[in-house]
Backbone as a chain_set.jsonl record, in Angstrom:
{"seq": "MSTPLLDETVLSADRNRPLLLVNATIETLDPVIGEMTGADLMIVGAEIVCVGPGLHTAAEDDNSIVVDCTGLTIVPILSPSVSSLAPGNPATLAVVPSPSADDRAERVVRWPSQAAAIVVDGEFVLFNGVSRASFMPAAPSSNSPYVGMWINSTGFIHQELTAEGRYDEARGGRPHAYEGSYWIDGDRIVYRDDLGFWAYGRFIDGVLHHAGYTFTRQS", "coords": {"N": [[-18.32, 39.749, -34.19], [-21.558, 39.53, -33.471], [-23.911, 36.802, -33.84], [-27.269, 37.068, -34.963], [-29.93, 35.59, -33.178], [-31.912, 34.831, -35.018], [-30.575, 33.991, -37.037], [-30.25, 31.095, -38.812], [-28.217, 29.713, -39.732], [-26.407, 28.993, -37.761], [-26.934, 26.501, -36.952], [-25.503, 24.734, -38.669], [-22.813, 25.138, -37.915], [-19.103, 24.977, -37.147], [-18.471, 22.64, -34.89], [-15.943, 22.55, -33.765], [-15.277, 25.181, -33.062], [-15.503, 27.219, -30.539], [-18.759, 28.134, -28.913], [-20.569, 30.765, -28.118], [-23.07, 32.084, -26.141], [-24.713, 34.995, -25.703], [-25.722, 37.759, -23.781], [-27.855, 37.049, -22.046], [-30.435, 35.986, -19.794], [-29.712, 33.827, -17.531], [-30.495, 30.897, -16.168], [-28.942, 29.101, -13.956], [-29.578, 26.918, -12.248], [-27.664, 26.216, -10.322], [-26.719, 26.016, -7.149], [-24.565, 27.63, -6.212], [-23.774, 29.472, -8.229], [-26.131, 30.471, -9.422], [-28.981, 32.837, -10.628], [-28.496, 34.776, -13.539], [-28.484, 38.014, -15.04], [-28.11, 39.425, -18.343], [-25.888, 37.927, -19.049], [-23.184, 35.582, -20.134], [-22.716, 32.448, -22.049], [-20.344, 30.105, -22.368], [-19.547, 27.397, -24.718], [-17.563, 24.572, -25.35], [-16.979, 21.951, -27.498], [-18.816, 19.411, -26.284], [-19.155, 20.421, -23.683], [-20.044, 22.953, -21.024], [-18.041, 25.611, -20.68], [-17.549, 28.273, -19.518], [-19.358, 30.656, -17.753], [-21.126, 33.55, -17.15], [-21.113, 37.132, -16.844], [-19.279, 39.393, -18.908], [-17.912, 37.572, -20.789], [-18.265, 37.978, -23.353], [-16.728, 40.041, -24.053], [-13.999, 39.576, -24.835], [-14.398, 37.98, -26.925], [-14.135, 38.773, -29.616], [-11.456, 38.267, -30.024], [-10.899, 35.699, -30.386], [-11.837, 32.586, -31.997], [-14.713, 32.398, -31.588], [-17.845, 31.281, -32.259], [-20.345, 33.664, -31.919], [-23.605, 34.404, -30.559], [-26.464, 36.352, -30.275], [-28.492, 36.509, -27.533], [-30.145, 38.45, -26.585], [-32.757, 39.467, -24.509], [-33.903, 36.715, -24.099], [-33.986, 33.632, -22.233], [-31.836, 31.238, -20.828], [-31.846, 27.866, -20.065], [-31.22, 24.816, -18.264], [-31.749, 21.625, -19.785], [-33.102, 19.361, -18.001], [-31.74, 16.059, -17.203], [-30.492, 12.557, -16.782], [-27.815, 13.071, -16.747], [-27.481, 15.819, -16.603], [-27.412, 18.494, -14.479], [-27.417, 21.029, -13.838], [-26.294, 24.369, -15.03], [-23.59, 24.883, -14.768], [-19.996, 25.554, -15.008], [-18.236, 22.887, -16.692], [-20.217, 21.055, -16.886], [-22.472, 18.763, -19.046], [-23.404, 20.496, -22.135], [-26.486, 20.91, -22.582], [-29.264, 22.296, -23.222], [-31.943, 24.81, -23.303], [-32.848, 27.58, -24.97], [-34.996, 30.003, -24.38], [-38.07, 32.155, -24.362], [-38.04, 34.899, -22.064], [-39.301, 34.468, -18.886], [-42.392, 35.288, -16.982], [-42.824, 36.246, -13.534], [-44.595, 34.404, -12.572], [-44.16, 32.139, -14.341], [-41.817, 30.759, -13.582], [-41.882, 28.645, -11.761], [-42.533, 26.648, -13.409], [-40.266, 26.291, -15.209], [-38.637, 24.148, -16.214], [-40.227, 22.185, -17.048], [-42.049, 23.116, -18.803], [-40.854, 25.19, -20.317], [-39.028, 24.368, -22.282], [-40.727, 23.602, -24.574], [-41.358, 25.816, -25.665], [-39.176, 26.908, -26.99], [-36.637, 29.022, -28.426], [-34.416, 28.049, -29.341], [-32.764, 24.966, -29.056], [-30.113, 23.09, -27.375], [-28.085, 20.29, -27.609], [-25.957, 18.323, -26.053], [-23.889, 19.996, -26.67], [-24.479, 21.01, -29.211], [-26.633, 22.566, -31.451], [-29.801, 21.392, -32.183], [-32.289, 22.319, -32.801], [-33.631, 25.278, -33.934], [-35.278, 28.142, -33.837], [-37.411, 27.033, -34.724], [-36.56, 25.556, -36.853], [-35.355, 22.515, -37.587], [-32.55, 20.512, -36.899], [-32.487, 18.457, -38.663], [-32.436, 19.065, -41.252], [-30.088, 19.769, -41.8], [-28.642, 17.281, -41.082], [-26.927, 14.137, -41.826], [-28.292, 11.592, -43.869], [-30.405, 8.838, -43.057], [-29.289, 5.487, -41.901], [-28.071, 2.831, -44.023], [-29.654, -0.319, -44.832], [-28.144, -2.346, -44.206], [-26.608, -1.168, -42.214], [-24.739, -1.04, -39.292], [-26.102, 0.0, -37.144], [-28.92, -0.232, -37.512], [-31.798, -1.912, -36.445], [-33.119, -4.0, -33.663], [-32.58, -2.795, -30.561], [-31.858, -3.336, -27.072], [-32.269, -2.631, -23.847], [-30.277, -3.386, -20.651], [-32.067, -4.66, -18.913], [-34.197, -5.337, -20.184], [-36.363, -4.067, -20.322], [-36.876, -2.064, -21.971], [-37.25, -1.841, -25.391], [-36.017, -0.868, -28.269], [-36.361, -0.184, -31.726], [-34.553, 0.604, -34.506], [-34.862, 1.865, -37.589], [-34.378, 1.303, -41.139], [-35.604, 3.347, -42.651], [-35.023, 5.714, -41.185], [-36.487, 5.947, -38.868], [-37.683, 5.448, -35.473], [-38.974, 3.085, -33.052], [-40.183, 2.599, -30.025], [-40.672, 0.464, -27.487], [-41.947, 0.035, -24.007], [-41.629, -1.824, -21.089], [-43.489, -3.937, -22.555], [-45.327, -2.349, -23.48], [-46.342, -1.195, -26.476], [-44.95, 0.834, -28.842], [-44.354, 3.148, -27.21], [-42.64, 5.421, -27.629], [-42.154, 7.081, -30.559], [-40.56, 8.105, -33.616], [-38.226, 10.205, -35.303], [-34.748, 9.598, -36.51], [-31.257, 10.285, -36.571], [-28.073, 9.567, -37.44], [-24.803, 10.474, -36.732], [-21.607, 9.975, -37.132], [-20.469, 8.781, -33.996], [-22.749, 9.303, -32.77], [-26.308, 9.486, -31.97], [-29.344, 11.208, -32.791], [-32.265, 12.006, -31.684], [-35.563, 12.682, -32.863], [-38.574, 13.008, -31.268], [-42.034, 12.182, -32.222], [-43.775, 13.295, -30.409], [-42.516, 15.918, -29.836], [-40.364, 16.405, -28.664], [-36.652, 16.427, -28.086], [-33.771, 14.133, -28.111], [-30.739, 12.218, -27.403], [-28.071, 10.012, -28.01], [-25.135, 7.898, -27.499], [-22.936, 5.774, -29.287], [-20.76, 3.206, -28.14], [-18.321, 1.321, -28.397], [-19.83, -0.658, -29.511], [-22.178, -0.481, -27.933], [-25.16, 1.041, -27.212], [-25.569, 4.111, -25.6], [-27.981, 5.742, -23.741], [-29.971, 8.193, -22.542], [-29.62, 7.552, -19.789], [-29.501, 4.72, -19.88], [-28.253, 1.702, -21.145], [-27.841, -0.117, -24.101], [-27.801, -2.89, -25.936], [-27.46, -4.556, -29.275], [-29.67, -6.574, -30.882], [-29.07, -9.713, -32.123]], "CA": [[-19.77, 40.118, -34.574], [-22.84, 38.635, -32.979], [-25.17, 36.29, -34.793], [-28.51, 37.16, -34.4], [-30.659, 34.272, -33.087], [-32.632, 34.464, -36.103], [-29.796, 33.397, -38.351], [-30.352, 29.598, -38.435], [-26.873, 28.997, -40.253], [-25.534, 28.465, -36.679], [-27.224, 24.877, -37.163], [-24.388, 23.913, -39.456], [-21.605, 25.547, -37.484], [-18.36, 24.011, -37.09], [-18.244, 22.226, -33.743], [-14.475, 22.718, -33.282], [-15.289, 26.28, -32.532], [-16.397, 27.775, -29.229], [-19.982, 28.664, -29.14], [-20.662, 31.753, -27.161], [-24.422, 32.653, -26.073], [-24.499, 36.252, -24.962], [-26.666, 38.699, -23.292], [-29.008, 36.358, -21.886], [-30.841, 35.672, -18.444], [-29.216, 32.654, -17.259], [-30.785, 30.083, -14.953], [-28.021, 27.821, -14.167], [-29.84, 26.045, -11.441], [-26.507, 25.796, -9.552], [-27.031, 26.835, -5.81], [-23.744, 28.818, -6.088], [-23.842, 30.471, -9.208], [-27.489, 31.198, -9.241], [-29.469, 33.231, -11.661], [-27.716, 35.932, -13.935], [-28.83, 38.635, -16.143], [-26.977, 39.976, -19.129], [-24.677, 36.998, -18.981], [-22.745, 34.822, -21.498], [-22.455, 30.969, -21.554], [-19.366, 29.448, -23.578], [-19.558, 25.85, -24.935], [-16.607, 23.891, -26.1], [-17.233, 20.527, -27.863], [-20.124, 18.966, -25.453], [-19.235, 20.846, -22.248], [-19.934, 24.228, -20.841], [-16.424, 25.876, -20.126], [-17.617, 29.186, -18.991], [-20.488, 30.988, -17.706], [-21.106, 34.686, -16.424], [-20.919, 38.341, -17.614], [-18.124, 39.742, -19.371], [-17.251, 36.901, -21.602], [-18.426, 38.536, -24.69], [-15.707, 41.279, -24.228], [-12.84, 39.089, -25.524], [-14.699, 36.989, -27.814], [-13.58, 39.089, -30.908], [-10.04, 38.107, -30.03], [-10.583, 34.257, -30.531], [-12.64, 31.947, -33.096], [-15.773, 31.835, -31.028], [-19.403, 31.677, -32.854], [-21.134, 34.667, -30.961], [-25.064, 34.159, -30.862], [-26.837, 37.024, -29.484], [-29.66, 36.044, -26.919], [-30.752, 39.392, -25.995], [-34.18, 39.287, -24.419], [-33.993, 35.31, -23.781], [-33.219, 32.94, -21.063], [-30.981, 30.04, -20.961], [-32.205, 27.115, -18.907], [-31.198, 23.422, -18.516], [-32.797, 20.527, -19.896], [-32.647, 18.25, -16.928], [-31.445, 14.677, -17.661], [-29.658, 11.909, -16.122], [-26.388, 13.554, -16.966], [-27.467, 17.301, -16.536], [-28.354, 19.043, -13.149], [-27.258, 22.624, -13.866], [-25.437, 24.961, -16.274], [-22.129, 25.01, -14.134], [-18.852, 24.97, -16.095], [-17.928, 21.299, -16.66], [-21.352, 20.067, -17.044], [-22.938, 18.858, -20.478], [-24.124, 21.629, -22.784], [-27.597, 20.582, -22.897], [-30.003, 23.686, -22.635], [-32.966, 25.488, -24.062], [-32.899, 29.079, -25.095], [-36.467, 30.415, -24.383], [-38.642, 33.495, -24.113], [-37.874, 35.256, -20.676], [-40.479, 34.32, -18.197], [-42.787, 36.257, -15.896], [-42.588, 35.662, -12.307], [-45.601, 33.255, -12.443], [-43.733, 31.057, -14.952], [-40.645, 30.448, -13.097], [-41.95, 27.476, -11.221], [-42.66, 25.611, -14.461], [-39.256, 26.454, -16.148], [-37.87, 23.069, -16.68], [-41.18, 21.428, -17.613], [-42.91, 23.96, -19.833], [-40.251, 26.113, -21.312], [-38.249, 23.809, -23.556], [-41.641, 23.454, -25.688], [-41.314, 27.043, -26.155], [-37.755, 27.178, -27.014], [-36.32, 29.465, -29.729], [-33.325, 27.183, -29.798], [-32.336, 23.781, -28.096], [-28.633, 22.666, -27.672], [-28.073, 18.963, -27.13], [-24.52, 17.869, -26.341], [-23.04, 21.106, -27.264], [-24.817, 21.201, -30.661], [-28.035, 22.982, -31.763], [-30.659, 20.444, -32.647], [-33.793, 23.265, -33.159], [-33.223, 26.655, -34.022], [-36.265, 28.946, -34.345], [-38.362, 26.083, -35.396], [-35.923, 24.832, -37.884], [-34.772, 21.39, -36.968], [-31.057, 20.046, -37.353], [-32.713, 17.481, -39.584], [-32.274, 19.652, -42.506], [-28.56, 19.649, -41.685], [-28.111, 15.875, -40.713], [-26.821, 12.909, -42.62], [-29.262, 10.507, -44.087], [-30.562, 7.662, -42.218], [-28.138, 4.609, -41.999], [-28.649, 1.692, -45.048], [-30.292, -1.532, -44.306], [-27.007, -3.123, -43.739], [-25.69, -0.461, -41.106], [-24.822, -2.003, -37.803], [-27.182, 0.501, -36.112], [-30.351, -0.684, -37.831], [-32.268, -3.337, -35.793], [-33.561, -3.954, -32.414], [-31.683, -2.407, -29.321], [-32.616, -3.832, -25.855], [-31.589, -2.336, -22.693], [-29.81, -4.453, -19.89], [-32.916, -5.348, -18.19], [-35.135, -6.19, -20.977], [-37.595, -3.396, -20.195], [-36.868, -1.012, -23.224], [-36.95, -2.505, -26.76], [-35.729, 0.332, -29.36], [-36.218, -0.408, -33.144], [-34.028, 1.755, -35.46], [-35.52, 1.348, -39.071], [-33.424, 1.772, -42.294], [-36.023, 4.796, -43.141], [-34.779, 6.746, -40.05], [-37.486, 5.765, -37.753], [-37.502, 4.494, -34.339], [-40.152, 2.732, -32.329], [-39.69, 2.158, -28.868], [-41.792, -0.249, -26.466], [-41.424, -0.227, -22.763], [-42.378, -2.842, -20.194], [-44.43, -4.598, -22.965], [-46.264, -1.437, -24.062], [-45.808, -0.955, -27.636], [-45.132, 2.565, -29.408], [-44.313, 4.173, -26.148], [-42.103, 6.533, -28.108], [-41.864, 6.882, -32.11], [-40.071, 9.448, -34.227], [-37.175, 10.102, -36.368], [-33.51, 9.76, -35.919], [-30.139, 10.608, -37.569], [-26.7, 9.152, -37.047], [-23.7, 11.606, -37.047], [-20.308, 9.437, -36.349], [-21.034, 7.843, -32.955], [-23.801, 9.976, -31.954], [-27.693, 9.343, -32.546], [-30.049, 12.331, -32.312], [-33.843, 11.58, -31.78], [-36.729, 13.961, -32.732], [-39.782, 12.297, -31.065], [-43.273, 12.62, -32.676], [-44.279, 14.247, -29.332], [-42.008, 17.029, -29.991], [-39.013, 16.591, -27.746], [-35.411, 15.822, -28.703], [-32.891, 13.459, -27.185], [-29.543, 11.947, -28.088], [-27.232, 8.966, -27.337], [-23.765, 7.591, -28.26], [-22.688, 4.169, -29.574], [-19.519, 3.263, -27.583], [-17.703, -0.225, -28.535], [-21.251, -1.649, -29.837], [-23.092, -0.306, -27.038], [-25.849, 2.416, -27.11], [-25.747, 4.799, -24.228], [-29.016, 6.587, -24.023], [-31.023, 8.63, -21.365], [-29.074, 6.873, -18.475], [-29.653, 3.322, -20.104], [-27.37, 0.946, -22.061], [-28.592, -0.737, -24.993], [-27.071, -3.681, -27.066], [-28.297, -4.621, -30.471], [-30.196, -7.919, -30.852], [-28.373, -10.387, -33.199]], "C": [[-20.643, 39.229, -34.174], [-23.329, 38.075, -34.201], [-26.336, 36.392, -34.227], [-29.052, 35.819, -34.058], [-31.38, 33.894, -34.207], [-31.919, 33.753, -37.179], [-29.424, 31.946, -38.0], [-28.929, 29.094, -39.182], [-26.041, 28.724, -39.077], [-25.866, 27.068, -36.562], [-26.136, 24.325, -37.711], [-23.051, 24.406, -38.954], [-20.592, 24.641, -37.132], [-18.132, 23.774, -35.658], [-16.91, 22.456, -33.066], [-14.431, 24.108, -32.838], [-15.956, 26.605, -31.484], [-17.473, 28.256, -29.743], [-20.266, 29.635, -27.834], [-22.104, 32.312, -27.155], [-24.236, 33.832, -25.276], [-25.735, 37.18, -24.692], [-27.903, 38.254, -22.894], [-29.218, 36.464, -20.272], [-30.309, 34.202, -18.382], [-29.697, 31.847, -16.069], [-29.987, 28.954, -14.624], [-28.696, 26.801, -13.2], [-28.956, 25.282, -10.604], [-26.513, 26.549, -8.269], [-25.945, 27.655, -5.497], [-23.702, 29.768, -6.939], [-25.231, 31.056, -9.305], [-28.034, 31.607, -10.584], [-28.505, 34.326, -12.188], [-28.268, 36.568, -14.898], [-27.718, 39.391, -16.955], [-25.61, 39.418, -19.211], [-24.442, 36.299, -20.246], [-22.492, 33.55, -20.985], [-21.631, 30.722, -22.824], [-19.486, 27.866, -23.479], [-18.494, 25.623, -25.966], [-16.756, 22.436, -26.406], [-18.769, 20.404, -27.18], [-20.347, 19.685, -24.002], [-19.248, 22.555, -22.234], [-18.593, 24.656, -20.055], [-16.515, 27.235, -19.275], [-18.889, 29.934, -18.759], [-20.469, 32.414, -16.754], [-21.017, 35.964, -17.23], [-19.448, 38.697, -17.78], [-17.349, 38.963, -20.421], [-17.153, 37.425, -23.103], [-17.251, 39.638, -25.064], [-14.455, 40.794, -24.834], [-13.051, 38.127, -26.735], [-14.276, 37.542, -29.297], [-12.141, 38.711, -31.02], [-9.747, 36.59, -30.36], [-11.491, 33.829, -31.755], [-14.081, 31.614, -32.622], [-17.04, 32.173, -32.211], [-20.114, 32.301, -31.67], [-22.717, 34.614, -31.231], [-25.804, 35.139, -29.931], [-28.405, 36.559, -28.876], [-30.331, 37.207, -26.125], [-32.451, 39.213, -25.637], [-34.719, 37.685, -24.054], [-33.485, 34.961, -22.611], [-32.754, 31.771, -21.347], [-31.466, 29.014, -19.662], [-31.761, 25.661, -19.17], [-32.144, 22.477, -18.784], [-32.409, 19.408, -19.179], [-32.806, 16.578, -17.505], [-30.69, 13.717, -16.734], [-28.304, 12.417, -15.731], [-26.359, 15.111, -16.881], [-28.25, 17.639, -15.356], [-28.192, 20.634, -13.17], [-26.432, 22.953, -14.991], [-24.072, 25.659, -15.655], [-21.194, 24.611, -15.187], [-18.473, 23.594, -15.729], [-18.909, 20.415, -16.814], [-21.829, 19.955, -18.641], [-23.625, 19.939, -20.793], [-25.391, 20.934, -23.307], [-28.733, 21.403, -22.382], [-31.003, 23.989, -23.577], [-32.72, 26.827, -23.785], [-34.382, 29.421, -25.268], [-36.892, 31.685, -24.049], [-38.358, 33.74, -22.469], [-39.376, 35.326, -20.066], [-40.935, 35.334, -17.449], [-42.511, 35.552, -14.834], [-43.48, 34.409, -12.016], [-45.159, 32.046, -13.384], [-42.537, 30.265, -14.517], [-40.681, 28.875, -12.386], [-42.049, 26.386, -12.232], [-41.463, 25.658, -15.669], [-38.757, 25.221, -16.797], [-38.976, 22.14, -17.433], [-41.797, 21.818, -18.813], [-42.004, 24.602, -20.856], [-39.466, 25.578, -22.472], [-39.264, 23.618, -24.851], [-41.728, 24.717, -26.469], [-40.065, 27.661, -26.892], [-37.363, 27.781, -28.326], [-34.998, 28.489, -30.364], [-33.129, 26.012, -28.747], [-30.957, 23.473, -28.571], [-28.487, 21.237, -26.978], [-26.514, 18.761, -27.188], [-23.64, 18.867, -26.953], [-23.441, 21.553, -28.813], [-26.358, 21.422, -30.995], [-28.573, 21.929, -32.536], [-32.124, 21.148, -33.197], [-33.088, 24.48, -33.102], [-34.514, 27.573, -34.795], [-37.259, 28.287, -35.252], [-37.707, 25.119, -36.598], [-35.091, 23.628, -37.389], [-33.303, 20.963, -37.663], [-31.505, 19.028, -38.432], [-32.365, 17.771, -40.702], [-30.594, 19.75, -42.746], [-27.927, 18.159, -41.59], [-27.935, 15.003, -41.733], [-28.103, 12.07, -42.809], [-29.623, 9.538, -43.256], [-29.542, 6.537, -42.643], [-28.963, 3.678, -43.223], [-29.239, 0.689, -44.225], [-29.198, -2.189, -43.724], [-26.119, -2.266, -42.532], [-25.912, -1.376, -39.818], [-25.593, -1.284, -36.892], [-28.586, 0.125, -36.413], [-30.561, -2.051, -37.178], [-32.907, -3.028, -34.569], [-32.584, -3.88, -31.39], [-32.407, -2.813, -28.006], [-31.845, -3.419, -24.723], [-31.32, -3.421, -21.585], [-30.865, -5.136, -19.108], [-34.068, -5.989, -18.985], [-36.489, -5.163, -21.099], [-37.773, -2.554, -21.289], [-36.555, -1.978, -24.427], [-36.881, -1.215, -27.634], [-35.365, -0.378, -30.82], [-35.696, 0.926, -33.876], [-34.3, 1.074, -36.866], [-34.363, 1.963, -40.033], [-34.235, 3.19, -43.105], [-35.692, 5.67, -42.012], [-36.008, 6.874, -39.261], [-37.135, 5.142, -36.574], [-39.016, 4.275, -33.631], [-39.872, 2.021, -31.109], [-40.848, 1.416, -27.902], [-41.092, -0.196, -25.231], [-42.362, -0.913, -21.738], [-43.497, -3.709, -21.074], [-45.308, -3.742, -23.619], [-45.708, -0.95, -25.432], [-45.848, 0.573, -28.052], [-45.046, 3.488, -28.331], [-43.706, 5.486, -26.701], [-41.615, 6.262, -29.637], [-41.413, 8.304, -32.474], [-39.015, 9.181, -35.082], [-35.799, 10.171, -35.802], [-32.404, 9.842, -36.981], [-28.835, 10.06, -36.835], [-25.555, 9.912, -37.785], [-22.404, 11.135, -36.293], [-20.855, 8.674, -35.229], [-22.083, 8.177, -32.387], [-25.24, 9.786, -32.53], [-28.442, 10.527, -31.921], [-31.448, 11.79, -32.756], [-34.586, 12.794, -31.971], [-38.166, 13.044, -32.79], [-40.993, 12.882, -31.709], [-43.986, 13.473, -31.57], [-43.57, 15.704, -29.328], [-40.674, 17.319, -29.421], [-37.827, 15.876, -28.62], [-34.621, 14.988, -27.675], [-31.702, 12.921, -28.062], [-28.932, 10.734, -27.284], [-26.001, 8.837, -28.054], [-23.485, 5.973, -28.309], [-21.074, 4.043, -29.045], [-19.21, 1.638, -27.77], [-19.021, -1.114, -28.718], [-22.352, -1.345, -28.768], [-23.831, 1.062, -27.109], [-26.13, 2.992, -25.853], [-26.887, 5.97, -24.595], [-30.057, 6.977, -22.959], [-30.616, 7.838, -20.056], [-29.267, 5.314, -18.877], [-28.615, 2.889, -21.133], [-28.036, 0.018, -22.855], [-27.653, -1.853, -25.868], [-27.949, -4.132, -28.304], [-28.502, -6.241, -30.579], [-29.874, -8.575, -32.389], [-29.443, -11.073, -34.054]], "O": [[-20.495, 38.064, -34.545], [-23.257, 38.589, -35.318], [-26.557, 35.911, -33.116], [-28.592, 34.872, -34.696], [-31.521, 32.694, -34.441], [-32.459, 33.068, -38.047], [-28.575, 31.603, -37.177], [-28.688, 27.891, -39.082], [-24.94, 28.22, -39.298], [-25.006, 26.371, -36.023], [-25.751, 23.29, -37.168], [-22.087, 24.054, -39.634], [-20.953, 23.513, -36.796], [-17.57, 24.701, -35.076], [-16.848, 22.539, -31.839], [-13.449, 24.343, -32.134], [-17.136, 26.257, -31.459], [-17.447, 28.787, -30.853], [-20.169, 29.216, -26.681], [-22.414, 33.01, -28.12], [-23.634, 33.739, -24.207], [-26.664, 37.228, -25.498], [-28.941, 38.826, -23.227], [-28.344, 36.938, -19.546], [-30.577, 33.459, -19.326], [-29.261, 32.166, -14.963], [-30.348, 27.842, -15.009], [-28.295, 25.654, -13.399], [-29.163, 24.141, -10.192], [-26.301, 27.76, -8.334], [-26.121, 28.455, -4.577], [-23.595, 30.929, -6.544], [-25.316, 32.283, -9.243], [-27.726, 30.973, -11.594], [-27.717, 34.814, -11.378], [-28.661, 35.849, -15.816], [-26.693, 39.866, -16.467], [-24.546, 40.017, -19.369], [-25.193, 36.329, -21.221], [-22.135, 33.352, -19.823], [-21.978, 30.986, -23.975], [-19.516, 27.218, -22.432], [-18.407, 26.174, -27.063], [-16.636, 21.678, -25.443], [-19.708, 21.142, -27.482], [-21.368, 19.597, -23.32], [-18.707, 23.291, -23.06], [-18.191, 24.126, -19.019], [-15.679, 27.399, -18.387], [-19.645, 29.845, -19.727], [-19.843, 32.391, -15.695], [-20.823, 35.785, -18.432], [-18.566, 38.381, -16.982], [-16.335, 39.435, -20.935], [-16.182, 37.306, -23.85], [-16.97, 39.981, -26.212], [-13.783, 41.659, -25.396], [-12.148, 37.605, -27.388], [-14.084, 36.683, -30.157], [-11.609, 38.838, -32.123], [-8.598, 36.207, -30.58], [-11.879, 34.726, -32.503], [-14.667, 30.669, -33.148], [-17.073, 33.2, -32.889], [-20.432, 31.685, -30.653], [-22.992, 34.851, -32.408], [-25.81, 34.808, -28.745], [-29.341, 36.301, -29.633], [-30.998, 36.965, -25.119], [-33.254, 38.851, -26.497], [-35.9, 37.512, -23.754], [-32.712, 35.661, -21.956], [-33.342, 31.174, -22.25], [-31.44, 29.373, -18.485], [-31.924, 25.258, -20.321], [-33.217, 22.416, -18.185], [-31.569, 18.594, -19.564], [-33.776, 16.079, -18.075], [-30.207, 14.295, -15.76], [-27.769, 12.237, -14.637], [-25.286, 15.683, -17.073], [-29.405, 17.269, -15.145], [-28.906, 21.351, -12.47], [-25.94, 22.137, -15.771], [-23.618, 26.747, -16.009], [-21.355, 23.716, -16.018], [-18.409, 23.22, -14.557], [-18.71, 19.202, -16.884], [-21.617, 20.888, -19.415], [-24.407, 20.438, -19.985], [-25.353, 20.403, -24.417], [-29.143, 21.246, -21.232], [-30.95, 23.44, -24.677], [-32.437, 27.265, -22.67], [-34.94, 29.099, -26.316], [-36.101, 32.391, -23.424], [-38.464, 32.791, -21.693], [-40.334, 35.959, -20.509], [-40.183, 36.265, -17.158], [-42.037, 34.418, -14.914], [-43.083, 33.502, -11.284], [-45.754, 30.979, -13.232], [-42.28, 29.187, -15.053], [-39.741, 28.082, -12.444], [-41.668, 25.255, -11.93], [-41.631, 25.196, -16.797], [-38.451, 25.303, -17.986], [-38.613, 21.41, -18.355], [-42.056, 21.041, -19.732], [-42.275, 24.595, -22.056], [-39.268, 26.238, -23.492], [-38.803, 23.497, -25.986], [-42.076, 24.77, -27.649], [-40.051, 28.818, -27.312], [-37.686, 27.173, -29.347], [-34.726, 28.295, -31.548], [-33.384, 26.256, -27.568], [-30.591, 23.528, -29.745], [-28.793, 21.126, -25.791], [-25.876, 18.997, -28.214], [-22.719, 18.538, -27.701], [-22.764, 22.342, -29.472], [-27.193, 20.536, -30.814], [-27.94, 21.511, -33.506], [-32.918, 20.536, -33.911], [-32.123, 24.709, -32.373], [-34.674, 27.665, -36.012], [-37.803, 28.781, -36.24], [-38.27, 24.157, -37.122], [-34.079, 23.895, -36.741], [-33.071, 21.121, -38.862], [-30.585, 18.787, -39.213], [-31.921, 16.852, -41.39], [-30.059, 19.792, -43.854], [-26.792, 17.936, -42.009], [-28.782, 15.032, -42.626], [-28.886, 11.922, -41.87], [-28.715, 9.427, -42.431], [-28.97, 6.676, -43.725], [-30.182, 3.743, -43.381], [-29.322, 0.831, -43.005], [-29.393, -2.635, -42.593], [-25.088, -2.726, -42.041], [-26.834, -2.111, -39.463], [-25.827, -1.828, -35.813], [-29.408, 0.19, -35.5], [-29.827, -3.035, -37.271], [-33.259, -1.867, -34.358], [-31.764, -4.79, -31.271], [-33.613, -2.574, -27.941], [-30.706, -3.878, -24.628], [-32.107, -4.368, -21.558], [-30.564, -6.225, -18.618], [-34.75, -6.934, -18.587], [-37.457, -5.412, -21.818], [-38.941, -2.294, -21.579], [-35.65, -2.809, -24.357], [-37.895, -0.517, -27.61], [-34.321, -0.995, -31.03], [-36.254, 2.023, -33.849], [-33.98, -0.079, -37.153], [-33.617, 2.895, -39.735], [-33.67, 3.908, -43.93], [-36.435, 6.65, -42.058], [-36.481, 7.991, -39.051], [-36.266, 4.272, -36.618], [-39.953, 5.073, -33.66], [-39.355, 0.904, -31.143], [-41.905, 2.012, -27.692], [-39.869, -0.333, -25.188], [-43.554, -0.652, -21.571], [-44.414, -4.202, -20.416], [-46.123, -4.276, -24.372], [-44.646, -0.328, -25.456], [-46.681, 1.372, -27.625], [-45.602, 4.581, -28.437], [-44.165, 6.564, -26.322], [-40.812, 5.368, -29.905], [-41.721, 9.353, -31.908], [-38.852, 8.067, -35.581], [-35.621, 10.732, -34.721], [-32.618, 9.501, -38.144], [-28.714, 10.203, -35.619], [-25.37, 9.989, -38.999], [-22.052, 11.595, -35.207], [-21.75, 7.875, -35.504], [-22.507, 7.469, -31.473], [-25.298, 9.97, -33.746], [-28.26, 10.847, -30.747], [-31.728, 11.282, -33.842], [-34.324, 13.827, -31.354], [-38.719, 12.55, -33.772], [-41.025, 14.111, -31.767], [-44.778, 14.342, -31.934], [-44.172, 16.617, -28.764], [-40.005, 18.319, -29.68], [-37.959, 15.053, -29.526], [-34.819, 15.157, -26.472], [-31.667, 13.136, -29.273], [-29.232, 10.497, -26.114], [-25.754, 9.502, -29.06], [-23.813, 5.157, -27.448], [-20.227, 4.775, -29.557], [-19.948, 0.817, -27.227], [-19.183, -2.165, -28.099], [-23.393, -2.001, -28.794], [-23.189, 2.111, -27.069], [-26.881, 2.426, -25.058], [-26.768, 6.848, -25.45], [-30.896, 6.173, -22.554], [-31.54, 7.538, -19.3], [-29.135, 4.594, -17.887], [-28.161, 3.717, -21.923], [-28.858, -0.703, -22.29], [-26.702, -1.366, -26.479], [-29.172, -4.021, -28.216], [-27.583, -7.035, -30.377], [-30.263, -8.143, -33.474], [-29.117, -11.725, -35.046]]}, "num_chains": 1, "name": "protein.A"}
């Protein structure tokens, strides 16, 4: 059975189950696949595994979480690691109101701010205005290895993670370029900037990988 998009319980869904977004217009931005209407998109883990019509037909036979996106459009949120919604690419996307013809040129820039849902790395972080913050673990304690100043390889970006769950990022000597809240979930960090956008990163062998940059913690 499909889950209506208004059902915010999908925010806490088990990531081990495939996620199937159905009945949507999908702007893949892939030159071969193009735009599809009445189509479905399946996410397993952090990746898109299938996209196109007919996927919903077999969904009752597996363990998928099915979310009805009728009347909505799925678009990629472009980043250094995301170029299109083709299978095999990262599942980083926005579910937005279907646009008029005049809106299409601004779909990547403007639509995410109007999103009914945002998926980052295969996981919902925003759902009908309800942030995943309600479902995220608390910020790390002051003795956590994640709390402190993280500096990218060129020294251009200084990102401080505080024990209160706030981050403060300086760029090129410009203080407070970005500020907001963050949460740690395993090796993954999710950011919610005060400007309204979401971002994410991963800690791998003591190195923070975020937005195409690598950061090391200042001792």
